[in-house]
C-alpha positions in Angstrom: -4.3 -20.9 6.9 -4.1 -17.1 7.2 -6.8 -15.6 9.3 -7.0 -11.8 9.5 -9.1 -9.5 11.6 -9.8 -6.0 10.1 -11.2 -3.3 12.4 -13.1 -0.5 10.7 -15.2 2.3 11.8 -18.9 1.2 11.6 -20.9 2.3 8.7 -19.0 0.7 5.8 -21.3 -0.9 3.3 -21.5 -4.7 2.7 -20.4 -3.9 -0.9 -17.2 -2.2 0.4 -16.4 -5.1 2.7 -17.0 -7.6 -0.1 -14.7 -5.7 -2.4 -12.0 -5.4 0.3 -12.3 -9.1 1.2 -11.9 -10.1 -2.5 -8.8 -7.8 -2.9 -7.1 -9.0 0.3 -7.8 -12.6 -0.5 -6.4 -12.3 -4.0 -3.2 -10.6 -2.8 -2.8 -13.0 0.1 -3.0 -16.0 -2.3 -0.5 -14.3 -4.7 2.0 -13.6 -2.0 1.6 -16.8 0.1 0.9 -19.2 -2.7 -2.3 -20.5 -1.1 -5.8 -21.1 -2.4 -8.6 -18.7 -1.5 -10.3 -21.3 0.6 -7.4 -21.0 3.0 -8.0 -17.3 3.7 -10.3 -16.1 6.5 -11.1 -12.5 7.0 -13.1 -11.2 10.0 -14.5 -7.7 9.9 -15.1 -5.9 13.2 -17.1 -2.7 13.2 -16.0 -0.3 15.8 -17.8 2.8 17.0 -15.7 5.9 16.8 -16.3 6.4 20.6 -14.4 3.2 21.1 -11.3 4.1 19.1 -8.6 6.6 20.1 -5.5 7.8 18.3 -2.9 10.1 19.8 -5.0 10.2 23.0 -8.2 11.5 21.3 -11.4 9.6 20.6 -12.3 9.7 17.0 -15.9 10.6 18.1 -14.4 13.9 19.4 -12.7 14.9 16.2 
């Protein structure tokens, strides 16, 4: 059973997460040959102050 954790900046709508979950599930099933009931997706909302790229916080950009 594939289980995926997706980290996103907070503020994405439930509709966006729903659409992303459906798309990822569909493609996972296509590639791995499994049923959708086998696919778990966990969304983690992250504040920009808790995420840095290239040594800079996203909240400072």
